[in-house]
C-alpha positions as CSV (number, residue, x, y, z in Angstrom):
1,X,-0.4,-17.8,-3.9
2,X,-2.0,-14.9,-5.7
3,X,-3.0,-11.4,-4.6
4,X,-4.0,-8.1,-6.0
5,X,-1.7,-5.1,-6.3
6,X,-2.1,-1.9,-8.2
7,X,0.4,-1.2,-10.8
8,X,0.8,1.0,-13.9
9,X,-2.7,0.8,-15.5
10,X,-2.2,-2.6,-17.2
11,X,-4.4,-5.6,-17.2
12,X,-6.3,-6.7,-14.0
13,X,-4.2,-9.8,-13.3
14,X,-3.3,-11.5,-10.1
15,X,0.3,-12.3,-9.8
16,X,2.6,-13.3,-7.0
17,X,6.2,-12.4,-7.3
18,X,9.0,-14.2,-5.6
19,X,9.9,-10.9,-4.0
20,X,7.9,-9.6,-1.1
21,X,5.5,-7.6,-3.2
22,X,2.5,-8.5,-5.3
23,X,1.5,-6.7,-8.5
24,X,-1.9,-5.8,-10.0
25,X,-2.7,-3.8,-12.9
26,X,-5.9,-2.9,-14.8
27,X,-6.5,-2.3,-18.5
28,X,-8.3,1.0,-17.7
29,X,-8.7,3.2,-14.6
30,X,-12.4,2.4,-14.8
31,X,-11.7,-1.2,-14.0
32,X,-9.8,0.0,-10.9
33,X,-12.8,2.1,-9.9
34,X,-15.0,-1.0,-10.3
35,X,-12.7,-2.9,-8.0
36,X,-12.7,-0.1,-5.4
37,X,-16.5,0.0,-5.4
38,X,-16.8,-3.7,-5.1
39,X,-14.3,-3.8,-2.3
40,X,-11.5,-6.2,-1.5
41,X,-12.0,-8.9,1.2
42,X,-10.3,-8.3,4.6
43,X,-8.1,-11.3,3.8
44,X,-6.3,-9.1,1.1
45,X,-5.6,-6.5,3.8
46,X,-4.3,-9.2,6.1
47,X,-2.0,-10.7,3.4
48,X,-0.8,-7.2,2.5
49,X,0.1,-6.6,6.2
50,X,2.1,-9.8,6.4
51,X,3.8,-9.2,3.0
52,X,4.7,-5.7,3.9
53,X,5.7,-6.5,7.5
54,X,3.0,-4.2,9.0
55,X,1.3,-4.9,12.3
56,X,-2.5,-5.3,12.4
57,X,-2.6,-2.0,14.3
58,X,-0.7,-0.3,11.4
59,X,-2.9,-1.7,8.6
60,X,-6.1,-0.8,10.5
61,X,-4.9,2.7,11.1
62,X,-3.9,3.1,7.4
63,X,-7.3,1.8,6.3
64,X,-9.0,4.2,8.8
65,X,-10.7,1.3,10.5
66,X,-10.6,1.0,14.3
67,X,-8.3,-1.8,15.4
68,X,-11.2,-3.5,17.3
69,X,-13.5,-3.4,14.2
70,X,-10.7,-4.7,12.0
71,X,-10.2,-7.7,14.2
72,X,-13.9,-8.5,14.2
73,X,-14.1,-8.6,10.4
74,X,-14.2,-12.1,8.9
75,X,-11.6,-12.9,6.2
76,X,-14.3,-12.6,3.5
77,X,-15.8,-9.4,4.8
78,X,-15.5,-6.8,2.0
79,X,-13.8,-3.5,2.9
80,X,-15.7,-0.4,2.0
81,X,-14.6,1.7,-1.0
82,X,-12.5,4.1,1.1
83,X,-10.5,1.3,2.8
84,X,-10.2,-0.6,-0.5
85,X,-8.8,2.5,-2.2
86,X,-6.3,3.1,0.6
87,X,-5.2,-0.5,0.5
88,X,-4.6,-0.4,-3.3
89,X,-2.7,2.9,-3.0
90,X,-0.6,1.5,-0.2
91,X,0.3,-1.5,-2.3
92,X,1.2,0.8,-5.2
93,X,3.4,2.8,-2.9
94,X,5.2,-0.3,-1.7
95,X,5.6,-1.5,-5.2
96,X,7.2,1.9,-6.1
97,X,9.4,1.7,-3.0
98,X,10.7,-1.7,-3.9
99,X,11.5,-0.5,-7.4
100,X,13.4,2.5,-6.1
101,X,15.3,0.7,-3.3
102,X,15.6,-2.6,-5.2
103,X,15.0,-4.3,-1.9
104,X,11.8,-4.6,0.1
105,X,13.7,-4.9,3.4
106,X,15.6,-1.7,2.8
107,X,12.5,0.1,1.8
108,X,10.7,-1.2,4.9
109,X,13.4,0.2,7.1
110,X,13.2,3.5,5.2
111,X,9.4,3.7,5.8
112,X,10.0,3.4,9.6
113,X,12.8,5.9,9.8
114,X,11.9,9.6,10.7
115,X,12.9,11.9,7.8
116,X,13.7,15.6,8.2
117,X,12.0,16.3,4.9
118,X,8.8,14.9,6.3
119,X,8.8,16.9,9.5
120,X,10.8,14.3,11.3
121,X,8.0,11.8,10.9
122,X,8.5,8.3,9.5
123,X,6.8,7.8,6.2
124,X,4.6,5.0,7.6
125,X,3.1,7.6,10.0
126,X,1.9,9.6,7.0
127,X,0.3,7.0,4.7
128,X,-3.0,7.0,6.5
129,X,-4.0,10.1,4.5
130,X,-4.1,10.8,0.7
131,X,-1.9,13.8,1.2
132,X,0.6,11.8,3.3
133,X,0.7,9.1,0.7
134,X,1.5,11.7,-2.0
135,X,4.3,13.2,0.2
136,X,5.9,9.8,0.6
137,X,5.4,9.0,-3.1
138,X,7.0,12.4,-4.0
139,X,10.0,11.6,-1.8
140,X,10.4,8.2,-3.5
141,X,10.4,9.9,-6.9
142,X,13.1,12.4,-5.7
143,X,15.2,9.5,-4.5
144,X,14.7,7.6,-7.8
145,X,15.8,10.6,-9.8
146,X,18.5,11.8,-7.4
147,X,16.7,15.1,-6.6
148,X,17.1,16.0,-3.0
149,X,15.3,18.9,-1.3
């Protein structure tokens, strides 16, 4: 099985790892922009939700699509640019989380645990906005580099 995940600016290649995440990379940021503008099919969002153990409600909220509309989309329906970009950033965040925690299960638990540094909110509650995504990413970098606030 193959899927698309954002990575570190490398080649746009579809890979499936034996771990729970998938990796994608582009040769240039312009290729990523082209992918965002083209949109990913809803099936990619569904697969991401399954791979990341997110509910359909969670993935719809993160993509800023009403749950009802999300369920009506066909598998080949293309997500708009905003939803596609959110999906790609979510995948990148989970890829980083798996690298930091070295275990997707542990990272998944961390994402659902309220953290004082995030205003007693669980990281998963914040990733529906770009600012929230950055806050969670910053916290992962702090953990990775043993810098605690």
